[in-house]
C-alpha positions in Angstrom: 178.2 57.3 158.4 176.6 59.6 158.4 169.3 61.0 155.8 157.0 58.3 150.3 152.9 57.9 150.6 153.2 60.0 153.9 149.7 60.5 152.7 149.7 56.8 153.0 151.7 57.2 156.1 150.3 56.2 159.3 153.5 56.2 160.5 156.0 58.2 161.5 159.5 58.6 160.8 160.8 56.9 163.9 164.5 57.0 163.6 166.8 59.4 162.6 168.3 59.9 160.2 171.1 59.6 159.0 169.8 60.1 155.6 169.3 63.7 156.3 172.5 65.1 157.8 175.7 64.8 155.8 179.0 63.5 156.9 181.0 66.5 155.9 184.7 66.4 156.7 187.3 69.0 156.0 188.3 67.3 152.7 191.6 69.1 153.0 194.6 67.3 154.4 194.8 63.6 153.5 197.9 62.3 154.9 199.2 56.3 155.1 198.6 53.2 156.7 196.8 52.8 159.9 198.8 52.1 163.0 197.8 48.7 164.4 196.5 45.9 162.2 194.9 42.6 163.2 197.3 39.8 164.1 196.2 37.5 161.3 194.3 37.7 158.0 191.4 35.9 159.6 191.2 38.5 162.4 191.5 41.3 159.9 188.6 39.8 157.9 186.5 39.7 161.0 187.3 43.3 161.8 186.4 44.4 158.3 183.1 42.6 158.5 182.3 44.3 161.8 183.3 47.6 160.3 181.0 47.1 157.3 178.1 46.4 159.7 178.8 49.5 161.7 179.1 51.6 158.6 175.7 50.4 157.6 174.4 51.3 161.1 175.8 54.8 160.5 174.4 55.0 157.0 177.8 56.3 155.6 176.8 55.5 152.1 173.9 57.9 152.1 176.1 61.0 152.2 179.4 59.8 150.7 178.0 58.2 147.6 176.4 60.2 144.8 173.6 58.4 143.1 175.2 56.5 140.2 178.7 57.4 141.4 181.5 55.4 142.9 181.0 54.1 146.4 182.2 56.5 149.2 183.8 58.8 146.6 181.9 61.8 148.0 180.8 64.8 146.1 177.2 65.0 147.3 176.1 68.6 147.4 174.3 69.8 150.5 172.6 73.2 150.3 172.4 75.0 153.6 171.5 78.5 154.7 175.2 79.1 155.0 176.2 78.0 151.5 176.7 74.6 149.8 178.8 71.8 151.4 180.2 68.8 149.5 180.8 65.5 151.1 184.4 64.2 150.8 186.0 61.2 149.3 186.5 58.6 152.1 187.9 55.8 150.0 191.5 54.6 150.7 193.0 56.6 147.8 196.3 58.1 149.0 195.9 61.4 147.1 192.3 62.2 147.3 190.8 60.0 150.0 191.8 58.8 153.5 194.6 56.4 152.3 197.2 58.2 154.4 195.0 58.5 157.5 196.0 56.4 160.4 193.5 54.8 162.9 194.4 57.6 165.3 193.5 60.2 162.6 190.2 58.5 161.9 189.3 58.3 165.6 190.2 61.9 166.2 187.8 62.9 163.4 185.0 60.8 164.9 185.7 61.6 168.5 186.8 65.2 168.5 185.6 66.6 165.2 189.1 67.5 163.9 190.7 66.5 160.7 194.1 64.8 160.2 195.9 68.1 160.2 194.0 69.3 163.3 191.6 71.7 161.5 188.1 71.9 162.8 185.4 70.0 160.9 182.0 71.5 160.1 179.2 70.1 162.2 177.4 68.8 159.1 179.6 65.9 159.9 177.8 64.7 163.0 180.8 64.4 165.3 178.6 65.6 168.2 177.0 62.2 168.0 180.0 60.2 166.7 182.0 61.3 169.7 180.0 58.6 171.6 181.4 55.8 169.4 183.9 53.6 171.1 187.5 53.4 169.9 187.1 49.7 169.0 184.1 50.5 166.7 185.9 53.4 165.1 188.9 51.2 164.3 186.5 48.6 162.8 184.9 51.2 160.5 188.4 52.5 159.5 189.4 48.9 158.6 186.3 48.5 156.5 186.8 51.8 154.6 190.4 50.8 153.9 189.1 47.6 152.3 186.9 49.3 149.7 188.3 50.2 146.2 190.2 53.5 146.2 188.7 56.2 143.9 191.0 58.9 142.5 188.4 61.7 142.7 189.3 64.9 144.5 187.0 66.2 147.2 185.2 69.3 146.1 185.7 72.3 148.4 182.8 73.8 150.2 181.2 76.9 148.8 180.2 78.7 152.0 179.4 82.4 152.4 181.6 84.7 154.4 182.0 84.5 157.4 180.9 80.9 157.6 183.9 79.9 155.4 186.2 80.9 158.3 186.8 77.7 160.3 188.0 79.6 163.3 184.4 80.6 163.9 183.7 77.0 164.8 185.4 77.4 168.1 182.4 79.3 169.4 180.0 76.8 168.0 181.8 73.9 169.6 181.9 75.7 172.9 178.1 76.1 172.9 177.0 72.8 171.3 179.8 70.1 171.5 180.6 67.8 174.5 183.3 65.3 173.7 183.1 61.8 175.2 182.3 58.2 174.5 178.9 56.8 175.5 178.8 55.8 179.1 176.3 53.0 179.9 173.7 53.7 182.5 174.1 51.1 185.2 170.5 51.3 186.2 169.4 50.2 182.7 169.5 46.8 181.0 172.3 45.8 178.6 169.7 45.9 175.7 168.6 49.4 176.6 172.2 50.6 176.7 172.9 49.0 173.4 169.9 50.8 171.9 171.0 54.1 173.4 174.5 53.7 172.0 173.2 53.1 168.5 170.5 55.8 168.6 172.6 58.5 170.2 175.9 57.6 168.5 176.2 56.0 165.1 172.5 56.5 164.3 172.7 60.2 165.2 168.9 60.2 165.2 168.6 63.4 167.2 170.2 65.4 164.3 166.9 65.2 162.4 164.4 64.8 165.2 165.7 67.8 167.2 165.1 71.4 166.2 168.1 73.6 165.4 168.5 77.2 166.1 169.7 80.1 164.0 173.3 79.1 164.6 172.7 75.6 163.4 172.9 74.1 166.9 170.5 71.7 168.5 167.9 73.1 170.9 168.9 71.2 174.0 165.5 71.6 175.6 163.8 70.0 172.6 165.7 66.8 172.2 163.8 64.4 169.9 160.9 66.8 169.8 160.9 67.1 166.0 161.5 69.9 163.6 161.7 70.9 159.9 164.7 69.4 158.0 165.7 72.4 155.9 168.0 70.5 153.6 165.2 68.3 152.4 162.0 70.2 153.2 160.5 67.3 155.2 159.3 67.5 158.8 160.9 65.0 161.2 158.1 64.4 163.7 158.5 64.6 167.5 159.3 61.3 169.2 158.3 62.8 172.5 154.7 63.6 171.9 151.9 61.2 171.1 150.3 63.9 169.1 153.0 63.4 166.5 155.3 60.3 166.4 155.6 59.8 170.2 156.1 56.2 171.0 154.4 56.1 174.4 151.5 54.0 173.2 153.4 51.9 170.6 154.2 48.3 171.2 158.0 47.6 171.1 157.4 45.1 168.3 155.7 47.7 166.1 158.7 50.0 166.5 161.1 47.2 165.7 159.1 46.2 162.6 159.0 49.7 161.3 162.8 50.1 161.7 163.6 46.8 160.2 161.1 46.6 157.3 159.7 50.1 156.9 156.2 48.9 157.6 154.3 47.7 160.7 150.8 47.4 162.0 151.0 51.1 163.0 152.1 52.4 159.6 155.0 52.9 157.2 157.9 55.2 156.6 158.3 57.4 153.6 160.5 60.2 152.3 164.0 60.5 153.9 163.3 57.9 156.6 162.5 55.3 153.9 166.1 55.8 152.6 167.5 55.2 156.1 165.6 51.9 156.4 166.6 50.9 152.8 170.3 51.8 153.2 170.9 51.1 156.8 168.4 49.7 159.2 167.2 46.6 157.2 170.8 45.2 157.5 171.0 45.5 161.2 170.6 42.4 163.4 167.3 41.6 165.1 169.0 42.0 168.5 170.2 45.6 167.6 166.8 46.6 166.1 165.1 45.3 169.3 167.6 47.2 171.4 166.9 50.5 169.5 163.2 49.9 169.8 163.6 49.3 173.5 165.4 52.6 174.0 163.1 54.6 171.8 160.1 53.3 173.7 161.5 54.8 176.9 162.1 58.4 175.5 160.2 60.6 178.0 156.9 61.7 176.6 155.6 65.2 176.7 152.0 66.4 176.4 152.8 68.9 173.7 155.0 69.0 170.6 156.7 72.2 169.4 154.4 74.4 167.3 156.0 74.8 163.9 155.2 77.9 161.8 152.1 77.0 159.8 150.3 79.2 157.2 146.7 79.5 158.4 143.5 80.0 156.5 140.3 81.8 157.6 137.6 79.6 159.1 135.3 80.3 156.2 137.9 79.4 153.5 138.9 76.4 155.6 135.3 75.2 155.4 135.2 75.6 151.7 138.4 73.6 151.4 137.0 70.8 153.6 133.9 70.5 151.3 136.0 70.5 148.1 138.5 68.0 149.6 135.8 65.4 150.4 135.0 65.0 146.7 138.7 64.9 145.7 139.3 62.3 148.3 136.4 60.1 147.1 137.6 60.3 143.5 141.4 59.8 144.2 142.0 58.3 147.6 139.2 56.2 148.9 140.0 53.2 146.8 143.1 52.5 148.9 142.5 54.4 152.1 138.7 53.6 152.3 135.8 56.0 152.6 136.1 55.9 156.4 139.8 56.5 156.3 140.7 53.2 157.9 142.8 52.1 155.0 144.0 48.5 154.4 147.1 48.1 156.6 149.9 47.4 156.2 149.7 48.0 152.5 147.6 51.1 152.7 147.9 52.8 156.1 144.9 54.3 157.9 144.5 58.1 157.8 141.8 58.2 160.5 143.3 58.8 164.0 146.7 59.1 162.4 149.1 61.3 164.4 151.3 62.0 161.3 148.2 63.5 159.5 147.1 65.6 162.4 150.5 67.2 163.4 150.6 71.0 163.5 153.0 70.8 160.6 151.3 69.7 157.3 154.5 69.5 155.4 154.7 65.7 155.1 151.1 65.0 153.9 151.3 67.8 151.4 154.6 66.5 150.0 153.1 63.0 149.8 150.1 64.2 147.8 152.3 66.2 145.5 155.1 63.7 145.0 153.8 60.3 146.0 156.3 57.6 146.9 157.0 54.2 148.3 158.1 52.7 151.6 161.6 51.2 151.4 162.1 47.9 149.6 163.4 45.5 152.2 164.0 41.7 152.5 160.8 41.5 154.6 158.8 43.7 152.3 160.4 43.4 148.8 157.4 44.7 146.9 156.0 47.6 148.9 152.8 49.3 147.8 153.2 53.0 146.9 151.2 56.1 146.3 151.1 57.9 143.0 152.0 61.6 142.7 149.2 64.1 142.2 151.3 67.2 141.4 150.4 67.1 137.8 146.7 66.5 138.2 145.8 68.6 141.2 146.1 72.4 141.6 147.6 74.0 144.7 144.1 74.6 146.0 143.0 71.0 145.3 145.9 69.6 147.1 145.3 72.0 150.0 141.6 70.8 150.0 142.2 67.1 150.1 144.9 67.5 152.8 142.6 69.7 154.8 139.9 67.0 154.4 142.0 64.1 155.7 143.4 66.3 158.6 139.8 67.2 159.7 137.8 64.1 159.1 137.0 60.8 161.0 137.8 62.4 164.3 141.1 63.9 163.2 142.0 67.2 164.9 144.2 68.8 162.3 143.7 72.3 160.8 143.1 73.6 157.3 146.0 73.9 154.9 146.8 77.0 152.9 147.2 76.7 149.1 150.3 79.0 149.5 152.0 76.4 151.6 151.3 73.8 148.8 152.8 76.3 146.3 155.9 76.7 148.4 156.5 72.9 148.7 155.6 72.1 145.0 159.2 73.0 143.9 160.9 71.4 146.9 163.6 68.8 146.2 162.2 65.2 145.9 164.8 63.8 148.4 
């Protein structure tokens, strides 16, 4: 329910992310059994199976399960500019989980962003997207969550600064940024397109990462899917509306589908938070649903320009010095996999030449990949992915800036030079 060689990335983080934005419920009132149940045990088993699939589609596990912890027991800390939030326990434990929630309670949380007791939920829980989920699908997810083992672990209260710890303030936020309502199919589009739109805009809540947010934590409506920095994880979710970034206008639908399902395609690979989305969620989705998502993503209107993120700039002279230094570093450390001409050896080692992800105005992702390295997700179709080693220990801030500058400005790439200060700022960023 709900969010790593991006140096080796050709790709682009195509889908959203769920890995990135937490499902943060109130964690307060937990009051038992759902209203209606299936007529027979066989029907109930089918409903639970459907709910498990939908919970995968929403990537619930990513936020509600701490690494090494009990499934869906919550407790994942999410540092925000407003304080730290903690994801709640959503197991069917009567005291600490949602064991006393009814189907109606659960649907109200999904659809209206209100807890069992009627209190407003913080928008870290993406109810602005989940409101589009149908009642039938909400009931299936509820049935699945009630089938998992209960865990008697209390939800940790949020630690938010004043006045953000005052839930009444959410009334204003909701007035500005929340429109309640299930997804309504577009009769002018195909069944496949509408299914893709439902998954992308609803359970997938892709726009929560690929849409910039303002100072109030609300989405910039004029920049839907136009990309933005993900502050919780210090990664940049590229624009899906501009071919200068991750725009999909010149992608084949098959390449989009391959990337979503396996994490790699002829156009590149996913790394960082998007790799977790593929690993936890998308690889388990049916081919029909993946193709539907790809069909919808392919039709997102393309714009000529992506938003200009804040980028530390260097002087032209210093940029030239970095470019020269970076050429040698690249030859010594990168050319073996990515080739002297930057064409790589796809799909194992994506090309860096003519790579939108490398040339984006934001250099955050390639810097992080050089510093931290990483792997595409391990999936059934790609069980042993090739990865990239980290260079944080062997390269200085200026050397990282130099090699990233070189790949952004070579082989016809049109990126700009990178500041060592930006490398320094990202060196201590969380790894996920």
